[in-house]
GUKELO-600787 format. One line per 3 residues: number of its first residue (from 1); for each residue x, y, z of N, C-alpha, C. Coordinates in nm, 3 decimals. Each point is the difference from the previous one (the first is absolute). Example, Ala and Ser with C-alpha at 12.3 -4.5 7.8 and 13.67 -1.06 7.14 Angstrom:
REM GUKELO-600787
1	1.319,-0.569,0.780,-0.089,0.119,0.000,0.090,0.120,0.000  -0.035,0.105,-0.072,0.082,0.119,0.006,-0.077,0.109,0.073;
//
This chain:
REM GUKELO-600787
1	0.128,-0.106,0.025,-0.156,0.081,-0.004,0.126,0.141,-0.033  -0.056,0.112,-0.080,0.079,0.132,0.007,-0.022,0.046,0.114  0.065,0.099,0.083,0.024,0.124,0.048,-0.152,0.105,-0.078;
4	-0.058,0.075,0.095,-0.091,0.111,-0.047,0.075,0.095,-0.021  0.144,0.034,0.010,0.038,0.080,-0.054,0.070,-0.023,-0.111  -0.012,-0.142,-0.046,0.063,-0.001,-0.139,-0.129,0.004,-0.117;
7	0.064,0.091,-0.065,-0.111,0.037,-0.126,0.041,-0.011,-0.110  0.026,-0.137,-0.085,0.124,0.032,-0.080,-0.073,0.030,-0.147  -0.116,0.003,-0.029,-0.069,0.024,-0.117,0.003,0.178,-0.011;
10	0.008,0.062,0.120,-0.018,0.156,0.053,0.123,0.051,-0.039  0.110,-0.117,0.071,0.131,0.058,-0.051,0.066,0.011,-0.124  -0.025,-0.113,-0.038,-0.013,-0.020,-0.161,-0.026,0.117,-0.078;
13	-0.139,0.065,-0.009,-0.054,0.086,-0.044,0.067,0.132,0.055  0.028,0.014,0.139,0.065,0.103,0.024,0.122,-0.001,-0.045  0.088,-0.072,-0.027,0.143,0.004,-0.050,-0.004,0.040,-0.136;
16	-0.110,-0.087,-0.081,-0.032,0.077,-0.129,-0.008,0.098,-0.054  -0.110,0.118,0.105,-0.011,0.122,-0.021,0.129,0.078,0.023  0.080,-0.036,0.131,0.112,0.050,0.008,0.108,-0.015,-0.116;
19	0.006,-0.073,-0.052,0.068,-0.016,-0.137,-0.007,0.094,-0.108  -0.166,-0.019,0.002,-0.062,0.042,-0.128,0.021,0.215,0.039  -0.013,0.033,0.099,0.018,0.112,0.034,0.153,0.055,0.017;
22	0.072,-0.114,0.046,0.186,0.056,-0.020,0.030,0.026,-0.194  -0.055,-0.132,-0.045,0.013,0.014,-0.179,-0.023,0.086,-0.015  -0.158,0.073,-0.023,-0.068,0.133,-0.053,0.138,0.131,0.032;
25	0.034,-0.012,0.150,0.087,0.114,0.025,0.137,0.004,-0.067  0.046,-0.128,0.042,0.122,-0.001,-0.129,0.006,0.011,-0.154  -0.112,-0.074,-0.064,0.005,0.016,-0.124,-0.047,0.143,-0.055;
28	-0.120,0.041,0.115,-0.082,0.170,-0.026,0.075,0.085,0.006  0.094,-0.011,0.090,0.053,0.135,0.090,0.198,-0.011,-0.006  0.030,-0.143,-0.019,0.119,-0.023,-0.006,0.079,0.028,0.144;
31	-0.107,-0.068,0.084,-0.007,0.086,0.180,-0.013,-0.142,0.063  0.126,-0.006,0.108,-0.114,-0.107,0.070,-0.086,-0.020,0.120  -0.057,-0.086,-0.014,-0.157,0.014,0.115,0.034,0.011,0.121;
34	0.112,0.067,0.082,0.033,-0.016,0.101,-0.100,0.047,0.105  -0.039,-0.064,0.128,-0.138,0.088,0.045,0.094,0.116,0.125  0.118,-0.035,0.037,0.031,0.068,0.087,0.030,0.135,-0.078;
37	0.088,-0.030,-0.115,0.065,0.079,-0.073,-0.124,0.134,-0.070  -0.121,-0.065,-0.062,-0.096,0.074,-0.027,-0.093,0.093,0.121  0.020,-0.104,0.111,-0.099,0.104,0.116,0.124,0.117,0.054;
40	0.097,-0.006,0.000,0.141,0.062,-0.006,-0.017,0.140,-0.091  -0.033,-0.062,-0.136,0.016,0.125,-0.100,-0.153,0.045,0.019  -0.107,-0.059,0.020,-0.109,0.055,0.009,0.014,0.107,0.135;
43	0.040,0.043,0.090,0.010,0.049,0.142,0.132,0.105,-0.063  0.080,-0.026,-0.055,0.102,0.104,-0.030,0.116,-0.037,0.070  0.020,-0.098,0.038,0.115,-0.056,0.079,0.112,-0.024,-0.086;
46	-0.030,-0.038,-0.171,0.066,-0.070,-0.047,0.006,0.109,-0.161  0.166,0.071,-0.025,0.007,0.105,-0.105,-0.109,-0.052,-0.108  0.061,-0.119,-0.035,0.006,-0.060,-0.101,-0.093,-0.128,-0.034;
49	-0.028,-0.003,-0.137,-0.085,-0.118,-0.054,-0.098,0.067,-0.075  -0.128,-0.064,0.009,-0.093,-0.018,-0.073,-0.062,0.147,0.034  -0.079,0.053,-0.070,-0.070,0.120,0.052,-0.110,-0.005,0.130;
52	-0.008,0.063,0.099,-0.080,-0.043,0.078,-0.143,0.018,-0.007  -0.025,0.039,-0.104,-0.156,-0.068,-0.014,-0.037,-0.134,-0.012  0.120,-0.042,-0.072,0.009,-0.135,-0.051,-0.006,-0.088,0.110;
55	0.108,0.079,0.103,0.006,-0.096,0.120,-0.101,0.030,0.062  -0.076,0.082,0.071,-0.109,-0.014,0.067,-0.097,-0.063,-0.043  -0.022,-0.010,-0.170,-0.121,-0.143,-0.043,0.032,-0.129,0.078;
58	0.151,-0.041,-0.071,0.015,-0.139,0.053,-0.040,-0.021,0.207  0.076,0.113,0.030,-0.061,-0.025,0.150,-0.112,0.035,0.050  -0.060,0.075,-0.059,-0.212,0.005,0.036,-0.010,-0.105,-0.050;
61	0.029,-0.059,-0.126,-0.068,-0.140,-0.020,0.010,-0.141,0.062  0.129,-0.010,0.081,-0.021,-0.115,0.087,-0.104,-0.005,0.073  -0.042,0.083,0.082,-0.102,0.005,0.103,-0.140,0.010,-0.113;
64	0.015,0.027,-0.100,-0.166,0.067,-0.075,-0.013,-0.193,-0.060  0.164,-0.091,-0.034,-0.048,-0.130,-0.027,-0.037,-0.074,0.101  0.052,0.035,0.134,-0.052,-0.094,0.084,-0.165,0.039,0.021;
67	-0.022,0.114,-0.042,-0.152,0.012,0.054,-0.104,-0.067,-0.126  0.054,0.020,-0.113,-0.082,-0.040,-0.116,0.021,-0.151,0.044  0.079,-0.096,0.051,0.025,-0.105,0.014,-0.122,-0.063,0.096;
70	0.015,0.072,0.121,-0.108,0.002,0.089,-0.140,0.005,-0.034  -0.021,0.107,-0.113,-0.144,0.041,-0.013,-0.035,-0.115,-0.096  0.082,-0.088,-0.064,-0.013,-0.083,-0.078,-0.024,-0.160,0.003;
73	0.068,-0.028,0.124,0.020,-0.152,0.028,-0.057,0.015,0.178  -0.019,0.114,0.033,-0.034,0.016,0.181,0.110,0.040,0.045  -0.032,0.021,0.162,0.122,0.081,0.103,0.079,-0.102,-0.029;
76	0.112,0.058,0.047,0.135,-0.046,0.022,0.001,-0.031,0.163  0.049,-0.079,0.042,0.034,0.003,0.127,0.158,0.003,0.050  -0.001,0.075,0.107,0.170,0.007,-0.028,-0.040,-0.012,0.220;
79	0.136,-0.076,0.035,0.004,-0.018,0.125,0.165,0.019,0.008  0.036,0.113,0.104,0.137,0.038,0.045,-0.011,-0.027,0.148  0.133,-0.105,0.021,-0.028,-0.057,0.107,0.095,0.099,0.093;
82	0.054,0.145,-0.035,0.025,0.106,0.080,-0.067,0.113,-0.001  0.095,0.060,0.112,-0.102,0.110,0.048,0.017,0.131,-0.154  -0.111,0.127,-0.006,0.027,0.079,-0.100,0.149,0.064,0.032;
85	0.040,0.003,0.095,0.128,0.071,0.024,0.108,-0.071,-0.082  0.011,-0.143,0.052,0.103,-0.085,-0.011,0.024,0.015,-0.199  -0.131,0.003,-0.057,-0.042,-0.013,-0.133,0.083,0.140,-0.044;
88	-0.032,0.105,0.063,0.048,0.131,-0.056,0.168,-0.005,-0.011  -0.001,-0.044,0.119,0.168,-0.020,0.049,0.042,-0.051,-0.132  -0.042,-0.160,-0.020,0.049,-0.032,-0.098,-0.003,0.035,-0.155;
91	-0.111,0.044,-0.051,0.042,0.081,-0.080,0.041,0.108,-0.064  0.087,0.086,0.122,0.096,0.110,0.037,0.113,-0.126,-0.048  0.041,-0.072,0.067,0.129,-0.068,0.005,0.015,-0.033,-0.155;
94	-0.086,-0.086,-0.064,-0.018,-0.020,-0.137,0.023,0.090,-0.088  -0.054,0.138,0.023,0.010,0.071,-0.056,0.139,0.089,-0.025  0.064,-0.011,0.107,0.152,0.042,0.039,0.079,-0.139,-0.141;
97	-0.049,-0.095,0.086,0.112,-0.124,-0.040,-0.081,0.037,-0.229  -0.057,0.019,0.001,-0.043,0.039,-0.171,0.140,0.108,-0.060  0.001,0.074,0.056,0.046,0.152,-0.006,0.153,-0.047,0.015;
100	0.041,-0.068,0.075,0.119,-0.102,0.074,0.071,-0.049,-0.117  -0.097,-0.116,-0.041,0.030,-0.099,-0.110,-0.039,0.038,-0.159  -0.017,0.117,-0.031,-0.013,0.055,-0.109,-0.168,-0.072,-0.079;
103	-0.101,-0.031,0.064,-0.105,-0.061,-0.067,-0.031,-0.100,0.111  -0.125,-0.020,-0.032,-0.113,-0.083,0.096,-0.019,-0.142,-0.101  -0.044,-0.076,0.099,-0.020,-0.153,-0.075,-0.047,0.012,-0.116;
106	-0.110,0.063,-0.072,-0.054,-0.030,-0.099,0.097,0.104,-0.148  0.061,0.110,0.090,0.116,0.035,-0.124,0.123,-0.123,-0.009  0.021,-0.063,0.074,0.111,-0.056,0.026,-0.026,-0.170,-0.041;
109	-0.122,-0.030,0.079,-0.014,-0.117,-0.008,-0.087,-0.066,-0.154  -0.077,0.116,-0.049,-0.107,-0.024,-0.090,0.097,0.072,-0.116  0.039,0.143,-0.033,0.050,0.069,-0.138,0.173,-0.070,0.000;
112	0.063,0.009,0.112,0.122,-0.019,-0.008,0.066,-0.128,-0.019  -0.066,-0.106,0.070,0.000,-0.158,-0.030,-0.003,-0.017,-0.159  -0.119,0.031,-0.039,-0.069,0.014,-0.129,0.079,0.025,-0.060;
115	0.119,0.100,0.006,0.104,0.057,-0.088,0.131,-0.029,0.001  -0.021,-0.134,0.104,0.157,-0.038,0.105,0.066,0.065,0.001  -0.002,0.119,0.086,0.071,0.107,0.064,0.044,-0.104,0.103;
118	0.132,0.001,-0.024,0.080,-0.056,0.154,-0.014,0.105,0.121  -0.007,0.105,0.015,-0.053,0.091,0.120,-0.121,-0.066,0.044  -0.119,-0.004,-0.077,-0.132,-0.043,0.013,-0.007,-0.147,0.047;
121	0.117,-0.093,-0.088,-0.047,-0.118,0.093,0.048,-0.073,0.129  0.160,0.102,0.018,0.034,0.020,0.173,-0.094,0.036,0.071  -0.071,0.136,-0.036,-0.090,0.055,0.119,-0.096,-0.078,0.013;
124	-0.110,-0.094,-0.133,-0.051,-0.061,0.023,0.025,-0.187,0.128  0.106,-0.009,-0.060,0.019,-0.109,0.123,0.011,0.030,0.146  0.052,0.170,-0.008,0.021,0.024,0.101,-0.130,0.041,0.085;
127	-0.076,0.026,-0.072,-0.160,-0.004,0.047,-0.077,-0.090,0.071  0.043,-0.142,-0.092,-0.047,-0.103,0.007,0.053,-0.099,0.177  0.158,0.017,-0.079,0.057,-0.019,0.164,-0.087,0.069,0.105;
130	0.061,0.143,0.028,-0.088,0.075,0.100,-0.156,-0.080,0.075  -0.058,-0.046,-0.122,-0.154,0.009,0.043,0.010,-0.163,0.081  0.086,-0.068,-0.072,0.066,-0.158,0.093,0.030,-0.013,0.089;
133	0.069,0.094,0.028,0.082,-0.007,0.112,-0.072,0.043,0.148  -0.123,0.166,-0.065,-0.064,0.049,0.092,-0.108,-0.115,0.067  -0.055,-0.019,-0.112,-0.100,-0.146,0.022,0.063,-0.071,0.074;
136	0.133,-0.074,0.019,0.073,-0.074,0.087,0.009,0.046,0.141  0.015,0.124,-0.017,0.029,0.089,0.129,-0.099,-0.007,0.090  -0.120,0.051,-0.050,-0.133,0.053,0.048,-0.049,-0.152,0.041;
139	0.007,-0.125,-0.101,-0.042,-0.120,0.071,0.091,-0.065,0.135  0.093,0.012,-0.020,0.079,-0.044,0.118,-0.016,0.086,0.157  -0.034,0.121,-0.043,-0.066,0.080,0.123,-0.113,-0.048,0.063;
142	-0.067,-0.065,-0.120,-0.140,-0.044,0.056,-0.127,0.109,-0.050  0.071,0.050,-0.101,-0.106,0.102,-0.070,-0.105,-0.016,-0.107  0.048,-0.154,-0.091,-0.090,-0.084,-0.049,-0.072,0.087,-0.108;
145	0.094,-0.027,-0.120,-0.088,0.040,-0.100,-0.066,-0.115,-0.077;
//
């Protein structure tokens, strides 16, 4: 029996949509569809890159896409085992890491790996290793994910 959080069909469709969005961005504009870079460009933290209007359109399209799926498929159930404060702190740490690593998982893992970028391959392996180590530590101290 598959755990309730495992949703292979939804994961496949979501992955295909991410790939299509990344391909459209790369083929249509010659730009990488890294969310952290586009978000930084949208709010003015990054001086270079696509036009700010394009960056805003991409960033605004992310939650609009989720709302569209919810409208078509019904409510999306989200469960976060941590408090809101921990989630905000974790988001800030991830944001710092994306600036430090010159990109996020979407930029490196989807766009960079598909272009066989050495830097992106190393970054993606680091993301995965960090996740495995984090889960192992949390499980070892009794957090139980």
